[in-house]
C-alpha positions as CSV (number, residue, x, y, z in Angstrom):
1,M,44.4,154.0,125.7
2,W,46.5,152.3,122.7
3,G,48.7,154.8,121.0
4,F,48.6,155.4,117.4
5,G,51.7,153.5,117.0
6,F,50.4,150.4,118.2
7,I,47.0,151.0,115.8
8,L,49.6,150.9,112.8
9,R,51.6,148.0,113.6
10,R,48.2,145.9,114.3
11,F,46.9,147.3,111.0
12,F,50.0,146.2,108.9
13,T,50.5,142.7,110.8
14,V,46.8,141.4,109.9
15,S,47.5,142.9,106.5
16,S,50.7,140.9,105.8
17,N,49.1,137.9,107.1
18,K,46.2,138.1,105.0
19,N,48.2,138.7,101.9
20,K,50.4,136.1,102.7
21,K,50.0,132.7,100.3
22,R,49.2,129.2,101.4
23,P,51.0,126.7,99.1
24,P,48.0,125.4,97.1
25,F,46.3,122.1,97.8
26,K,47.2,119.6,95.0
27,I,46.2,116.1,94.5
28,E,48.6,114.6,91.9
29,V,48.8,111.2,90.3
30,N,51.9,109.7,91.8
31,L,54.4,109.4,88.8
32,E,57.7,109.5,91.4
33,G,56.9,106.2,93.1
34,D,55.8,105.6,96.9
35,D,58.3,105.2,99.7
36,N,57.8,101.8,99.0
37,G,57.1,102.7,95.3
38,D,58.5,99.4,93.7
39,E,56.9,97.0,96.4
40,L,53.5,98.9,95.6
41,A,53.7,98.6,91.9
42,T,54.8,94.8,92.1
43,A,51.9,94.2,94.4
44,V,49.4,95.8,92.1
45,G,50.2,93.8,88.9
46,N,50.8,90.5,90.8
47,A,47.2,90.8,92.1
48,L,45.7,91.5,88.7
49,G,47.8,89.0,87.3
50,A,46.3,86.4,89.7
51,W,43.1,88.1,88.7
52,T,43.6,87.1,85.1
53,I,44.2,83.7,85.7
54,L,41.2,83.6,88.0
55,E,39.3,84.9,85.1
56,F,40.7,82.0,83.1
57,Q,39.6,79.5,85.4
58,L,35.7,80.9,85.5
59,S,35.9,80.4,81.7
60,I,37.0,76.6,82.0
61,V,33.8,76.4,84.4
62,Y,32.1,78.2,81.4
63,L,33.3,75.6,78.9
64,A,32.5,72.4,81.1
65,A,29.1,73.4,81.3
66,A,28.4,74.4,78.0
67,H,30.5,72.2,76.0
68,P,31.4,69.0,78.4
69,H,32.4,67.0,75.3
70,G,34.8,69.5,73.5
71,F,34.2,73.3,72.4
72,P,34.2,75.2,69.2
73,M,37.4,77.2,69.1
74,G,35.5,80.4,69.2
75,A,33.6,79.6,72.8
76,P,36.5,81.2,74.8
77,A,36.1,84.1,72.5
78,A,32.2,84.1,73.1
79,F,33.0,84.0,77.0
80,A,34.9,87.0,76.9
81,S,32.7,89.0,74.8
82,V,30.7,89.3,77.8
83,I,32.3,92.2,79.5
84,S,30.7,92.9,82.9
85,F,32.5,89.9,85.4
86,R,29.1,89.9,86.9
87,G,27.5,89.2,83.8
88,R,29.4,86.1,83.0
89,L,28.4,84.9,86.6
90,E,25.1,85.1,85.8
91,M,25.5,83.4,82.4
92,I,27.1,80.5,84.1
93,S,24.1,80.5,86.6
94,A,21.4,80.4,83.8
95,L,22.9,77.8,82.0
96,L,23.9,75.6,85.2
97,V,20.2,75.9,86.7
98,H,18.6,75.5,83.3
99,S,20.4,72.5,82.1
100,L,19.8,71.0,85.3
101,D,16.3,71.9,85.3
102,A,15.1,68.4,84.7
103,N,17.2,66.8,87.0
104,K,17.2,69.1,90.3
105,A,16.4,66.6,92.5
106,T,19.5,64.6,92.0
107,H,21.8,67.8,91.3
108,T,20.8,70.3,93.9
109,D,24.4,70.0,95.6
110,L,26.0,71.4,92.4
111,I,23.9,74.3,92.2
112,E,24.8,75.1,95.9
113,K,28.1,74.5,95.0
114,W,28.3,77.2,92.3
115,E,26.1,79.4,94.2
116,K,28.4,79.4,97.0
117,R,31.6,80.1,94.4
118,A,29.6,82.8,92.6
119,K,28.8,84.7,95.9
120,A,32.4,84.8,96.9
121,L,33.5,85.8,93.4
122,G,31.2,88.5,93.8
123,K,33.1,90.0,96.7
124,L,36.5,89.4,95.1
125,C,35.6,91.2,92.2
126,T,34.7,94.1,94.4
127,R,38.5,94.2,95.6
128,R,39.8,93.2,92.5
129,N,37.7,96.6,91.1
130,E,39.5,98.5,94.1
131,I,42.9,97.6,93.0
132,A,42.2,97.9,89.2
133,H,40.5,101.2,89.5
134,G,42.7,102.9,91.8
135,V,45.8,105.1,91.4
136,S,48.8,106.1,93.0
137,I,48.7,109.4,94.4
138,I,50.4,112.2,96.3
139,V,48.1,114.8,98.5
140,R,49.9,118.1,99.5
141,D,48.2,120.3,101.5
142,P,50.5,122.2,103.4
143,P,51.5,122.6,106.1
144,R,50.0,119.4,106.8
145,P,52.1,116.1,105.9
146,E,51.9,114.8,102.5
147,I,49.5,111.5,102.0
148,R,50.9,108.9,99.4
149,G,49.1,105.5,98.6
150,W,46.8,103.6,96.4
151,T,43.6,105.1,96.2
152,P,40.6,103.5,94.8
153,H,37.8,105.3,93.3
154,L,39.1,108.6,93.3
155,N,37.8,111.7,91.6
156,Y,40.2,114.2,91.7
157,T,38.0,117.3,90.5
158,S,35.0,116.9,92.6
159,F,37.2,116.1,95.7
160,V,39.2,119.4,95.1
161,L,35.8,121.5,94.5
162,E,33.8,120.2,97.0
163,F,36.2,120.2,99.6
164,A,37.8,123.7,99.0
165,D,37.0,125.0,102.5
166,D,40.3,123.6,104.4
167,T,38.3,122.6,107.5
168,A,36.2,120.2,105.5
169,R,38.8,119.0,103.0
170,A,41.5,118.2,106.2
171,R,38.2,115.7,107.3
172,K,37.7,114.3,104.0
173,I,41.5,113.6,103.6
174,K,41.8,112.1,107.1
175,K,38.8,109.3,105.6
176,L,40.8,108.8,102.2
177,R,40.6,105.4,101.8
178,R,43.8,103.9,101.0
179,L,45.1,100.4,100.2
180,S,48.4,99.4,102.1
181,V,50.8,96.6,99.8
182,T,49.4,94.0,102.8
183,E,45.9,94.4,102.1
184,I,46.9,94.1,98.1
185,K,49.1,91.3,98.6
186,S,46.0,89.5,100.5
187,A,44.0,90.3,97.6
188,E,46.3,88.2,95.3
189,A,46.4,85.4,97.7
190,D,42.5,85.3,97.8
191,F,42.6,85.7,93.9
192,Q,45.1,82.3,94.1
193,S,42.9,80.4,96.5
194,E,39.8,81.1,94.7
195,C,41.5,80.3,91.2
196,A,42.1,76.4,92.8
197,R,38.9,76.2,93.9
198,L,37.6,76.8,90.6
199,G,39.7,74.5,88.8
200,V,38.5,71.7,90.9
201,F,34.8,72.8,90.5
202,A,35.0,72.9,86.5
203,H,36.7,69.7,86.6
204,E,35.5,67.4,89.2
205,D,31.9,68.6,89.7
206,V,30.6,70.3,86.7
207,L,32.1,68.1,83.8
208,P,31.2,64.9,85.1
209,I,27.6,65.7,85.3
210,M,27.3,67.6,82.6
211,Q,29.0,64.9,80.5
212,Q,25.5,63.0,81.3
213,I,22.9,65.6,80.8
214,E,20.9,64.8,77.6
215,R,21.2,67.1,74.8
216,T,18.5,68.4,72.8
217,E,18.8,69.0,68.9
218,L,19.1,72.3,67.2
219,P,15.4,73.8,66.8
220,R,14.2,74.3,63.3
221,L,11.4,76.8,62.3
222,A,9.0,75.2,59.9
């Protein structure tokens, strides 16, 4: 039979284990920088800078389509007033398709080129959003090692509350998407490449054709 001393030792051991406080689980915005913090911040900044230039080139496509003989100074501001990037793509699509409606037979290639560009831009926009709406984080979940990185679209509150259970949270953290510096640099290079294609498309494809399209007079109500 077990002695009384064994029972007491077992009771106090279990009690002390229960009373031990595990260090709290935390997700923090990383203000310290990463192990490669400077490189990460530079990559993010360069990628978003390349995207800004891409959006400028997209505005040139719009101006070439809407005002091929010269544009009023407010035209770029009008383009920028459409906040959604996909809304801007749809606006250019409508402008090209309806402007060329009477000449579809001879200008189908221009529409096809634009549709290809618009599809590529939509995919790039998704990658841009991952970077632009991401955040550098530190996940502290002792005794597991810290996780640091650039994480897109992380909702901190729901993450902590939904996965308060240790095992479920561990699985979630393991699947946590993080963008590497290499991925962000790759996105920057793709933004730059698409920027060059848009420039060629605006000046060599859109502008010459739109300059030939017959213009209509401003309608006037009786």
